BAFI-3210 file (N, C-alpha, C; in Angstrom, 3 decimals, decimal comma, padded with zeros to 6 digits):
// residues 194
n [1|2|3|4|5|6|7|8|9|10|11|12|13|14|15|16|17|18|19|20|21|22|23|24|25|26|27|28|29|30|31|32|33|34|35|36|37|38|39|40|41|42|43|44|45|46|47|48|49|50|51|52|53|54|55|56|57|58|59|60|61|62|63|64|65|66|67|68|69|70|71|72|73|74|75|76|77|78|79|80|81|82|83|84|85|86|87|88|89|90|91|92|93|94|95|96|97|98|99|100|101|102|103|104|105|106|107|108|109|110|111|112|113|114|115|116|117|118|119|120|121|122|123|124|125|126|127|128|129|130|131|132|133|134|135|136|137|138|139|140|141|142|143|144|145|146|147|148|149|150|151|152|153|154|155|156|157|158|159|160|161|162|163|164|165|166|167|168|169|170|171|172|173|174|175|176|177|178|179|180|181|182|183|184|185|186|187|188|189|190|191|192|193|194]
n.u [000,975|001,967|002,863|005,519|006,358|006,152|003,420|002,218|-000,103|000,691|003,204|002,506|000,837|002,714|004,678|002,514|002,047|004,638|004,704|002,948|003,471|006,031|004,675|003,397|005,141|006,479|004,248|004,206|006,431|005,715|003,526|005,438|006,687|004,138|003,417|005,899|005,709|003,387|004,126|006,698|004,753|003,650|005,990|006,926|005,045|005,101|007,208|007,217|005,009|006,575|008,717|007,589|006,531|009,013|009,464|007,647|008,303|010,632|009,929|008,405|009,512|009,764|008,189|005,731|003,814|001,956|001,951|003,616|003,579|005,979|007,669|007,235|008,165|010,813|011,795|011,726|013,405|015,597|016,175|017,437|016,767|013,293|012,581|013,500|011,684|009,523|009,304|008,748|006,720|004,271|001,797|000,372|-000,216|001,356|003,878|003,638|004,375|007,202|007,766|007,857|005,830|003,497|002,971|001,131|-000,919|-001,426|-001,265|-003,137|-005,179|-004,992|-004,662|-007,214|-008,683|-008,640|-006,812|-004,936|-002,171|-001,031|-001,821|-001,264|-003,318|-004,330|-001,345|-001,049|-003,536|-003,204|-000,533|-001,525|-003,003|-000,957|000,224|-001,648|-001,249|001,251|001,352|-000,865|000,836|002,879|001,411|000,187|002,656|003,335|001,107|001,648|004,378|003,225|001,634|003,676|004,771|002,767|002,401|005,221|004,394|003,148|004,518|006,535|004,960|004,211|006,765|007,700|006,345|006,046|008,872|008,792|007,514|008,867|011,254|009,775|009,194|012,112|013,436|012,033|012,767|011,859|009,628|007,083|005,299|005,169|007,158|009,840|011,814|014,467|015,053|014,648|017,082|019,322|018,583|019,332|021,996|023,094|022,959|024,817|027,130|027,136]
n.v [-000,954|000,846|002,722|002,860|000,672|-002,922|-004,546|-007,567|-008,982|-007,727|-008,927|-011,743|-011,828|-011,261|-013,223|-015,506|-014,983|-015,275|-018,284|-019,392|-018,481|-020,398|-022,845|-023,062|-023,178|-025,625|-027,321|-026,904|-028,156|-030,701|-031,209|-031,499|-033,811|-035,001|-035,249|-036,473|-039,210|-040,010|-040,005|-042,163|-044,416|-044,616|-045,004|-047,484|-049,093|-049,451|-050,208|-053,063|-054,623|-054,600|-056,076|-058,620|-059,038|-059,726|-062,301|-064,039|-064,869|-065,554|-067,785|-069,217|-071,312|-072,603|-070,444|-070,668|-069,294|-069,720|-071,176|-073,984|-076,498|-078,331|-076,119|-073,879|-075,193|-075,640|-073,313|-071,867|-073,346|-072,873|-070,551|-067,657|-064,900|-065,070|-066,140|-064,324|-062,590|-064,092|-064,272|-061,372|-060,832|-059,924|-061,501|-064,415|-066,927|-066,980|-066,774|-068,916|-070,685|-071,187|-072,874|-076,391|-078,340|-076,884|-075,735|-077,385|-077,149|-073,958|-073,692|-074,839|-073,013|-070,194|-071,344|-070,653|-071,445|-074,058|-075,149|-076,876|-075,526|-072,065|-069,268|-066,196|-064,484|-065,325|-065,242|-062,076|-061,641|-062,448|-061,324|-058,392|-058,543|-058,542|-056,490|-054,774|-055,264|-055,025|-052,085|-051,257|-051,392|-049,862|-047,174|-047,423|-047,083|-044,964|-043,003|-043,611|-041,870|-039,371|-038,770|-039,337|-036,719|-034,629|-034,903|-033,769|-031,160|-030,268|-030,435|-028,507|-026,704|-026,216|-026,576|-024,048|-021,525|-021,774|-021,035|-018,510|-017,232|-017,434|-016,195|-013,408|-012,761|-012,902|-010,642|-009,050|-007,125|-005,530|-006,421|-005,479|-006,294|-005,437|-004,608|-002,445|-000,351|000,453|-002,012|-004,008|-003,528|-003,691|-006,647|-007,878|-006,526|-007,522|-010,693|-010,308|-010,181|-012,105]
n.w [000,185|-000,368|002,020|003,152|004,958|005,620|006,280|007,956|006,415|003,845|003,798|003,343|001,303|-000,536|-000,574|-001,250|-003,561|-004,947|-003,790|-005,497|-008,082|-008,139|-007,892|-010,087|-012,046|-011,532|-011,723|-014,452|-015,447|-014,549|-016,198|-018,932|-018,029|-018,333|-020,472|-021,929|-020,594|-021,777|-024,207|-023,923|-023,921|-025,853|-027,345|-026,073|-026,637|-029,380|-029,813|-028,068|-029,978|-032,091|-031,837|-030,816|-033,000|-034,401|-032,437|-033,437|-036,219|-035,371|-034,137|-035,750|-038,081|-040,501|-042,151|-042,728|-041,713|-039,266|-035,947|-035,208|-032,321|-032,112|-033,330|-031,239|-029,060|-029,641|-030,125|-027,848|-025,745|-027,124|-028,400|-027,459|-027,559|-028,062|-025,718|-024,035|-024,875|-024,490|-021,618|-020,606|-021,751|-020,405|-020,963|-019,333|-020,656|-022,904|-021,330|-019,896|-022,044|-021,728|-019,549|-019,159|-018,286|-018,351|-021,028|-023,019|-021,970|-022,129|-024,931|-025,686|-024,792|-026,057|-028,519|-030,033|-032,219|-032,436|-034,103|-033,466|-034,081|-033,731|-035,058|-036,760|-035,588|-033,314|-032,386|-032,146|-030,667|-027,809|-027,788|-027,613|-025,328|-023,358|-023,787|-023,059|-020,428|-020,023|-020,254|-018,606|-015,825|-016,495|-016,988|-013,907|-012,811|-013,935|-012,806|-009,733|-009,308|-010,238|-007,920|-005,998|-006,896|-006,111|-003,840|-002,987|-003,758|-002,196|000,432|-000,196|-000,353|002,105|003,537|002,696|002,699|005,833|006,179|005,162|007,020|009,086|008,225|007,995|011,013|011,899|010,609|011,367|013,899|015,718|016,772|015,949|013,595|011,707|009,009|008,360|006,589|007,230|008,767|007,179|005,373|007,369|007,913|005,474|005,208|007,372|006,392|003,574|004,983|007,175]
ca.u [000,142|003,239|003,052|006,782|006,990|005,473|002,956|002,176|-000,642|001,274|004,076|001,941|000,204|004,187|004,899|001,049|002,205|005,598|004,656|001,916|004,533|006,929|003,868|003,147|007,024|006,461|003,175|004,789|007,220|004,607|002,964|006,129|006,563|003,049|003,910|006,841|004,900|002,404|005,025|006,675|003,962|003,771|007,028|007,424|003,783|005,699|008,920|006,617|004,654|008,003|009,594|006,025|006,297|010,031|009,629|006,798|008,842|011,966|009,327|007,497|011,050|008,939|007,478|003,998|002,580|001,525|003,327|003,486|003,689|007,596|008,773|007,145|009,097|012,085|012,563|011,568|014,468|016,952|016,478|017,528|015,598|012,392|012,710|013,692|010,130|008,226|009,340|008,529|005,492|003,370|000,710|000,804|-000,469|002,454|004,891|003,534|004,634|008,434|007,167|007,226|004,544|002,252|002,947|000,032|-002,723|-001,291|-001,151|-004,812|-006,125|-003,957|-004,947|-008,524|-009,610|-008,831|-006,318|-003,342|-001,211|-000,904|-001,663|-000,861|-004,142|-004,404|-000,318|-001,162|-004,660|-002,592|000,153|-002,421|-003,856|000,157|000,425|-002,178|-000,927|002,338|000,883|-001,445|001,469|003,637|000,750|000,322|004,140|003,335|000,519|002,335|005,111|002,196|001,140|004,965|005,306|001,962|003,208|006,267|004,114|002,044|005,560|007,527|004,360|004,628|007,764|007,883|005,175|007,029|010,058|008,941|006,753|009,996|012,092|009,409|009,913|013,882|013,263|010,919|013,445|010,909|008,480|006,050|004,198|005,779|008,991|010,298|013,190|015,604|015,068|015,059|018,415|020,093|018,660|020,219|023,683|023,584|023,227|025,914|028,411|027,354]
ca.v [000,365|002,545|003,932|002,543|-000,516|-004,013|-005,444|-009,181|-009,381|-007,719|-010,072|-012,724|-011,694|-011,675|-014,681|-015,829|-014,528|-016,144|-019,826|-019,726|-018,602|-021,424|-023,969|-023,069|-023,814|-027,522|-028,044|-026,762|-029,289|-032,158|-031,463|-031,958|-034,919|-036,086|-035,601|-037,504|-040,274|-040,174|-040,202|-043,431|-045,575|-044,294|-045,810|-048,741|-049,557|-049,640|-051,443|-054,053|-054,901|-054,800|-057,023|-059,390|-059,773|-060,688|-063,316|-064,417|-064,880|-066,305|-069,067|-069,623|-071,553|-072,830|-069,365|-070,814|-068,420|-070,689|-071,922|-075,460|-077,121|-078,307|-075,024|-073,315|-076,136|-075,799|-071,583|-071,960|-074,108|-072,715|-068,877|-066,198|-063,722|-065,664|-066,647|-062,856|-061,875|-064,293|-064,309|-059,982|-060,270|-059,640|-062,209|-065,400|-067,790|-067,115|-066,900|-070,653|-071,413|-071,258|-074,062|-077,439|-078,738|-075,976|-075,549|-078,349|-076,155|-072,750|-073,867|-074,857|-071,798|-069,514|-071,445|-070,309|-071,864|-075,849|-076,055|-077,117|-074,186|-071,017|-068,163|-064,851|-063,430|-065,929|-064,456|-060,870|-061,211|-062,334|-060,355|-057,247|-058,722|-058,775|-055,313|-054,214|-055,588|-054,178|-050,347|-050,952|-051,389|-048,574|-045,848|-047,374|-046,373|-042,992|-042,699|-043,645|-040,621|-038,341|-038,822|-039,085|-035,185|-033,596|-034,631|-033,209|-029,844|-030,100|-030,763|-027,560|-025,481|-025,795|-025,496|-022,584|-020,923|-021,648|-020,771|-017,091|-016,882|-017,542|-014,984|-012,020|-012,960|-012,712|-009,525|-007,336|-006,890|-004,853|-007,662|-004,567|-007,004|-004,790|-004,142|-001,214|-000,296|-000,215|-003,448|-005,217|-003,004|-004,491|-007,997|-007,691|-006,432|-009,167|-011,998|-010,238|-009,747|-013,238]
ca.w [000,196|-000,303|003,060|003,734|005,385|004,821|006,986|007,721|005,640|002,598|003,318|003,231|-000,249|-001,598|-000,185|-001,749|-004,758|-005,167|-004,141|-006,906|-009,825|-007,947|-008,359|-011,728|-012,690|-010,794|-013,071|-016,033|-015,142|-014,408|-017,825|-019,675|-017,636|-018,819|-022,758|-022,327|-020,403|-023,155|-025,092|-023,431|-023,753|-027,343|-027,722|-025,935|-027,644|-031,139|-029,806|-028,423|-031,181|-033,102|-030,712|-030,773|-034,810|-034,533|-031,651|-033,828|-037,081|-035,082|-033,994|-037,424|-038,855|-041,906|-042,760|-042,749|-041,134|-038,126|-034,996|-034,162|-031,140|-032,599|-033,096|-030,242|-028,360|-030,182|-029,669|-026,110|-025,522|-027,862|-028,566|-026,219|-028,035|-027,891|-024,571|-023,085|-024,680|-023,721|-020,126|-020,280|-022,745|-019,523|-021,101|-018,970|-021,447|-023,395|-020,424|-019,614|-023,451|-021,292|-018,383|-020,156|-017,200|-018,589|-022,415|-023,392|-021,344|-022,659|-026,330|-026,186|-024,391|-027,190|-030,020|-030,192|-033,397|-032,207|-035,191|-033,035|-034,586|-033,634|-036,362|-036,348|-035,238|-032,153|-031,521|-031,792|-029,452|-026,573|-027,891|-026,985|-023,818|-022,912|-023,969|-022,190|-018,970|-019,582|-020,577|-017,051|-015,269|-016,727|-016,415|-012,787|-012,126|-013,817|-011,774|-008,622|-009,348|-010,056|-006,550|-005,118|-006,964|-005,912|-002,423|-002,824|-004,053|-000,532|001,276|-000,323|-000,199|003,740|003,947|001,874|003,861|007,263|006,035|005,026|008,128|009,888|007,811|008,646|012,250|012,011|009,930|012,617|014,818|017,304|016,986|015,702|013,480|010,483|008,288|007,971|005,269|007,895|009,337|005,839|005,234|008,813|007,789|004,161|005,111|008,287|005,678|003,276|005,839|007,802]
c.u [000,629|002,996|004,320|007,229|005,373|004,940|002,768|001,438|-000,130|002,412|003,858|001,060|001,768|004,431|003,874|001,387|003,453|005,586|003,508|002,883|005,545|006,191|003,263|004,259|006,428|005,398|003,205|005,751|006,414|004,092|003,938|006,608|005,281|003,123|004,957|006,553|004,205|003,478|006,279|006,263|003,783|004,826|007,373|005,785|004,739|006,678|008,290|006,174|005,534|008,635|008,614|006,419|007,787|010,097|008,424|007,580|009,954|011,180|009,155|008,986|010,945|008,271|005,924|003,309|001,640|002,810|002,864|004,205|005,276|008,186|008,714|008,300|010,103|012,660|012,486|012,446|015,973|017,273|016,288|016,911|013,687|012,003|012,831|012,097|009,044|007,779|008,618|007,332|004,214|001,584|001,079|000,602|000,893|003,861|005,245|004,322|006,780|008,476|006,536|005,907|003,280|002,488|001,572|-001,297|-002,537|-001,346|-002,818|-005,296|-005,517|-004,708|-007,015|-009,463|-009,413|-007,836|-004,837|-002,007|-001,645|-000,982|-001,482|-002,349|-004,787|-002,899|-000,654|-002,390|-004,121|-001,582|-000,581|-002,849|-002,068|000,419|-000,110|-002,044|000,437|002,222|-000,040|-000,721|002,540|002,561|000,364|001,780|004,175|002,787|001,033|003,449|004,371|002,255|002,338|005,224|004,043|002,505|004,384|005,972|003,834|003,330|006,118|006,620|004,192|005,659|008,030|007,430|005,615|008,113|010,198|008,257|007,716|011,166|011,613|009,447|011,126|013,890|013,021|011,137|012,571|009,926|007,182|004,771|004,144|007,167|009,201|011,614|014,615|016,020|015,414|016,366|019,436|019,971|019,499|021,561|023,942|023,909|024,361|027,052|028,511|027,563]
c.v [001,328|002,842|003,419|001,795|-001,646|-004,758|-006,884|-009,380|-008,921|-008,698|-011,524|-012,976|-012,014|-013,063|-015,785|-016,428|-015,637|-017,580|-020,135|-019,529|-019,646|-022,643|-024,058|-023,257|-025,207|-027,781|-028,059|-028,332|-030,467|-032,218|-031,767|-033,470|-036,064|-036,545|-036,424|-038,940|-040,921|-040,802|-041,926|-044,446|-045,654|-045,292|-047,129|-049,683|-050,277|-050,676|-052,580|-054,951|-055,413|-056,120|-058,218|-060,018|-060,559|-061,790|-064,075|-065,036|-065,452|-067,778|-070,026|-069,899|-071,672|-071,595|-069,669|-069,863|-068,773|-070,973|-073,235|-075,669|-077,547|-077,319|-074,066|-073,840|-075,677|-074,327|-071,706|-072,679|-073,544|-071,276|-068,274|-065,313|-063,956|-065,647|-065,355|-062,471|-062,745|-064,130|-062,182|-059,746|-059,507|-060,591|-064,037|-066,651|-068,010|-067,206|-068,357|-071,205|-071,871|-072,488|-075,390|-077,576|-077,907|-075,402|-076,398|-077,060|-074,617|-072,878|-074,152|-073,536|-070,687|-069,677|-071,881|-070,731|-073,354|-076,192|-077,148|-076,758|-072,851|-069,473|-067,141|-064,320|-064,055|-065,219|-063,283|-060,960|-061,541|-061,726|-058,538|-057,547|-058,650|-057,742|-054,372|-054,224|-054,237|-052,509|-050,243|-050,593|-050,232|-047,445|-046,158|-046,875|-045,130|-042,409|-042,435|-041,849|-039,887|-037,917|-038,449|-037,136|-034,417|-033,959|-033,805|-031,792|-029,495|-029,619|-028,901|-026,591|-025,074|-025,826|-024,219|-021,819|-020,812|-021,065|-019,137|-016,446|-016,529|-016,278|-013,311|-012,248|-012,348|-011,512|-008,204|-008,019|-006,570|-005,388|-006,729|-005,465|-006,288|-004,626|-003,153|-001,180|-000,373|-001,304|-004,102|-004,802|-004,008|-005,937|-008,606|-007,520|-007,357|-010,359|-011,692|-010,157|-011,635|-014,526]
c.w [-000,240|000,878|004,029|004,685|005,112|006,219|007,210|006,675|004,239|002,789|002,856|001,624|-001,040|-001,673|-001,031|-003,183|-005,558|-004,862|-005,485|-007,873|-009,271|-008,553|-009,471|-012,499|-012,512|-011,863|-014,121|-016,298|-015,090|-016,007|-018,910|-019,457|-018,590|-019,843|-022,485|-021,556|-021,182|-024,411|-025,472|-023,591|-025,272|-028,258|-027,506|-026,600|-028,694|-030,675|-029,156|-029,073|-032,091|-032,720|-030,438|-032,178|-035,025|-034,125|-032,955|-035,129|-036,619|-034,778|-035,062|-038,374|-040,201|-042,823|-043,395|-042,113|-039,651|-037,603|-034,318|-032,864|-031,488|-032,644|-032,290|-029,131|-028,069|-029,782|-028,124|-025,609|-026,180|-028,383|-027,892|-026,537|-027,642|-026,686|-023,472|-023,709|-024,108|-021,847|-019,900|-020,541|-021,747|-019,776|-020,411|-019,653|-022,034|-022,827|-020,307|-020,318|-022,905|-020,303|-019,252|-019,795|-018,085|-020,227|-023,138|-023,501|-022,084|-024,108|-026,457|-025,638|-025,441|-028,099|-029,718|-031,015|-033,432|-033,415|-034,751|-033,651|-034,123|-034,931|-036,083|-036,022|-033,602|-031,243|-031,327|-030,789|-028,343|-026,841|-027,202|-025,946|-023,246|-022,508|-022,898|-020,988|-018,525|-019,708|-018,899|-015,960|-015,201|-016,230|-014,670|-012,477|-012,469|-012,998|-009,886|-008,305|-009,558|-008,769|-006,165|-005,622|-006,563|-004,515|-002,068|-002,964|-002,268|000,296|000,985|-000,297|001,438|004,328|003,573|002,445|005,352|007,086|005,957|006,046|009,081|009,160|008,116|009,840|012,335|011,552|011,309|013,216|016,117|017,148|016,675|014,820|011,719|009,980|008,025|006,881|006,128|008,863|008,092|005,467|005,913|008,156|006,675|004,361|006,000|007,520|004,958|004,192|006,943|006,672]
res [d|r|d|g|h|i|d|a|c|e|w|e|e|a|i|e|s|a|l|a|n|k|l|e|q|r|a|a|k|r|e|q|q|a|k|a|a|a|k|e|i|e|e|f|t|g|e|f|l|s|a|a|r|r|c|f|e|l|i|d|k|d|g|g|g|t|l|s|t|e|e|i|v|k|a|v|r|e|d|k|d|v|i|k|f|l|k|t|c|g|e|e|n|l|q|f|l|l|v|p|a|r|l|k|k|s|l|d|y|l|d|t|d|g|s|g|e|l|d|i|d|e|w|e|e|a|i|h|r|g|l|a|k|r|i|e|d|l|k|a|e|q|e|r|r|a|r|a|e|a|a|a|d|e|a|f|s|a|e|f|l|s|m|a|r|m|v|f|d|m|i|d|a|d|e|s|g|t|l|v|k|t|e|i|v|r|a|v|e|a|r|a|v|g]
***
């Protein structure tokens, strides 16, 4: 109000404004992180589907467009790339192809047309279930990080306001509830010396 001193209300207004600006910066950073997270999911999806196609091709040794039990058994025993993909694909029936005791049951489940082989449509159906699971896990992790950031903002706000009130009290040498120019200059000079 240009009366030559800063009272507690004016101080609080200035601090609230500074805090709002800081929180706005943090929100902008989170917005960038959210865009990066969406891009991460998009890139992950493309990489995952590409790896799934490659895995199908690695298993389909005869190039017939279907996966026979023999091709699957051989691949899950010998091909490290197939094994690595199946372990992390997120679809339990594809993962169970790696477990000899569960292999037949998994193949029966995945072979929806009962042909005795997995065709590309059956493979992709399973892959999309796995992808959905992996994306769900990825989104859950992103949500966990967002909650942590929100909690950090709350903690930052509380500490910022507390410290600002403490600084006001430290500068207000005469405990009048207002800061005059001499008190502010003295505090700045003491800080510069100390």
